[in-house]
C-alpha positions as CSV (number, residue, x, y, z in Angstrom):
1,X,74.6,80.1,109.4
2,X,76.8,79.4,106.5
3,X,77.6,75.5,107.4
4,X,81.1,75.9,106.8
5,X,84.0,76.7,109.8
6,X,84.9,80.0,108.2
7,X,82.8,82.5,109.5
8,X,80.6,85.3,107.2
9,X,80.7,88.7,108.6
10,X,78.7,91.1,106.9
11,X,79.2,94.7,106.9
12,X,76.8,97.5,106.2
13,X,77.3,101.1,107.0
14,X,78.6,104.9,105.7
15,X,77.0,107.8,104.3
16,X,76.1,108.9,100.8
17,X,79.8,110.1,100.4
18,X,82.6,107.5,99.3
19,X,85.3,107.1,101.9
20,X,83.1,108.6,104.9
21,X,84.8,107.9,108.1
22,X,81.8,105.5,109.0
23,X,82.7,103.6,105.7
24,X,86.6,103.5,107.0
25,X,85.6,102.6,109.8
26,X,83.9,99.5,108.7
27,X,86.2,98.6,106.2
28,X,88.5,98.5,108.9
29,X,86.2,95.9,111.2
30,X,85.7,94.0,108.0
31,X,89.7,93.9,107.1
32,X,90.6,92.8,110.8
33,X,87.7,90.0,110.8
34,X,89.4,88.6,107.2
35,X,92.9,89.0,109.0
36,X,91.2,86.5,111.6
37,X,89.9,84.5,109.3
38,X,86.4,85.1,108.3
39,X,84.6,85.7,104.9
40,X,83.4,89.5,104.7
41,X,81.1,91.3,102.2
42,X,80.5,94.7,102.7
43,X,77.4,97.4,102.0
44,X,79.1,100.7,101.8
45,X,77.4,104.0,101.1
46,X,77.0,104.3,97.8
47,X,75.4,100.6,97.9
48,X,72.9,102.0,100.9
49,X,72.1,105.1,98.7
50,X,70.8,103.1,95.8
51,X,68.0,101.3,97.6
52,X,64.3,102.1,97.4
53,X,62.8,103.6,100.5
54,X,61.5,100.6,102.3
55,X,58.2,99.9,101.7
56,X,56.6,96.8,103.7
57,X,54.0,96.2,101.1
58,X,56.5,95.5,98.3
59,X,59.1,92.5,99.7
60,X,62.9,92.4,98.3
61,X,62.1,90.0,96.0
62,X,65.2,91.3,93.4
63,X,67.9,93.7,92.7
64,X,69.7,95.2,95.7
65,X,67.6,95.5,98.6
66,X,67.0,91.3,98.1
67,X,71.0,90.6,97.6
68,X,71.5,93.0,101.2
69,X,68.5,90.4,102.5
70,X,70.2,87.4,101.6
71,X,73.6,88.5,102.8
72,X,72.1,88.9,106.3
73,X,70.3,85.7,106.2
74,X,73.8,83.7,105.3
75,X,75.6,86.0,107.8
76,X,76.9,84.3,110.9
77,X,78.0,88.1,112.3
78,X,76.8,91.3,111.4
79,X,79.0,95.2,111.9
80,X,76.7,98.2,111.2
81,X,78.7,101.6,111.0
82,X,76.5,105.0,111.4
83,X,77.5,108.7,111.2
84,X,75.8,110.6,114.1
85,X,72.9,112.6,112.6
86,X,71.9,115.0,114.8
87,X,72.2,112.3,117.8
88,X,70.7,109.0,116.2
89,X,71.8,106.9,113.2
90,X,71.3,108.2,109.8
91,X,68.4,107.8,107.3
92,X,70.3,105.6,104.7
93,X,71.3,103.1,107.4
94,X,67.7,102.9,109.2
95,X,66.3,102.8,105.5
96,X,68.5,99.4,105.1
97,X,67.6,98.0,108.5
98,X,64.2,98.3,107.8
99,X,64.7,96.1,104.4
100,X,65.5,93.1,106.7
101,X,61.6,93.4,107.6
102,X,62.1,90.5,105.1
103,X,63.6,87.9,107.3
104,X,60.5,88.6,110.0
105,X,59.2,84.9,108.9
106,X,62.8,83.0,108.8
107,X,63.6,79.9,110.8
108,X,66.0,82.5,112.4
109,X,64.6,86.1,112.2
110,X,66.5,89.4,111.6
111,X,69.6,89.1,113.8
112,X,68.3,86.1,115.9
113,X,71.5,83.9,117.2
114,X,74.0,87.1,115.7
115,X,76.5,89.3,117.3
116,X,76.4,92.5,115.5
117,X,79.3,95.1,116.0
118,X,78.0,98.5,116.2
119,X,80.3,101.3,114.9
120,X,79.4,105.0,115.2
121,X,81.7,108.0,114.2
122,X,80.5,111.6,115.2
123,X,82.3,114.5,115.8
124,X,81.5,114.8,119.0
125,X,81.1,112.7,122.2
126,X,77.4,113.4,122.8
127,X,76.4,112.5,119.5
128,X,78.4,109.3,119.4
129,X,76.9,108.2,122.4
130,X,73.2,108.8,121.8
131,X,74.1,107.3,118.4
132,X,75.5,104.3,119.8
133,X,72.7,103.4,122.5
134,X,70.4,103.9,119.9
135,X,72.0,101.7,117.2
136,X,72.5,98.9,119.7
137,X,68.5,99.6,121.0
138,X,67.8,98.6,117.3
139,X,70.0,95.8,117.1
140,X,68.3,94.0,120.2
141,X,64.9,94.9,118.6
142,X,66.1,92.5,115.8
143,X,67.0,90.4,117.9
144,X,70.8,90.2,117.7
145,X,73.5,90.1,120.3
146,X,75.5,93.7,120.1
147,X,79.1,93.2,121.4
148,X,80.4,94.1,124.1
149,X,82.1,96.7,123.3
150,X,80.4,99.6,120.9
151,X,82.8,101.5,118.9
152,X,82.1,105.6,119.7
153,X,84.2,107.5,117.4
154,X,84.3,111.0,118.4
155,X,86.5,113.3,116.8
156,X,86.3,115.6,113.9
157,X,89.3,114.3,112.1
158,X,89.4,110.5,112.6
159,X,91.6,109.3,109.4
160,X,95.2,110.6,108.5
161,X,96.1,111.7,104.8
162,X,97.2,108.1,104.3
163,X,93.7,106.3,105.8
164,X,94.8,105.4,108.9
165,X,93.1,105.7,111.9
166,X,94.7,109.3,114.0
167,X,94.0,107.9,117.3
168,X,94.8,104.8,117.8
169,X,92.8,104.1,120.7
170,X,90.1,104.2,117.6
171,X,91.7,101.7,115.9
172,X,91.3,99.4,118.7
173,X,88.0,99.9,119.4
174,X,87.1,99.1,115.7
175,X,89.4,95.6,115.6
176,X,87.7,94.8,119.0
177,X,84.2,95.0,117.9
178,X,85.4,92.9,115.0
179,X,87.8,90.5,117.0
180,X,84.0,90.1,119.5
181,X,82.0,89.6,116.2
182,X,84.3,86.7,115.1
183,X,84.8,85.0,118.5
184,X,81.2,85.1,118.6
185,X,80.1,83.6,115.3
186,X,82.5,81.2,115.8
187,X,80.7,80.0,119.4
188,X,77.7,79.7,117.8
189,X,78.8,77.5,114.7
190,X,80.3,75.3,117.1
191,X,77.5,75.0,119.6
192,X,75.1,74.1,116.5
193,X,77.5,71.6,114.7
194,X,76.5,68.4,114.4
195,X,78.7,66.1,117.0
């Protein structure tokens, strides 16, 4: 944890296309977290696309992979946003999550003790649902606490020309995920603060 009263929330997500729906949704979630008083850092699609394919025989010693691992290590909460590709998360997101194997020997390994908000953007309900289930299962495997609400954004057109959600229910989902991550982070920070 950051050791401060301000939670640090890290977001990772998007696609190789700058400004993808999943990346816009992640940016909206992080904006809500910031509005609630959190510090945030976003690792969007173009950043994730530059990561090398995870190799367990070459730990992240420097570069962008090490930067991502260091941010997650310091995070009080995490938000992951993936597109729904063929019923699951994208390879881009999976590779970024694989890089977190470098946290396995930490005192607080992987996502341990952190709430993780899950956001999925897909063109249909079936892909959104199965992708959200896959992402939540990965978060559990990484010892994280998926927030009670996971945002399953299932529409071929999520945003209008001005960059706002077309459906206010989608905005509500994304902002609620952010609220739950920040709330959990604050509760954890209070629970471990010295008396």
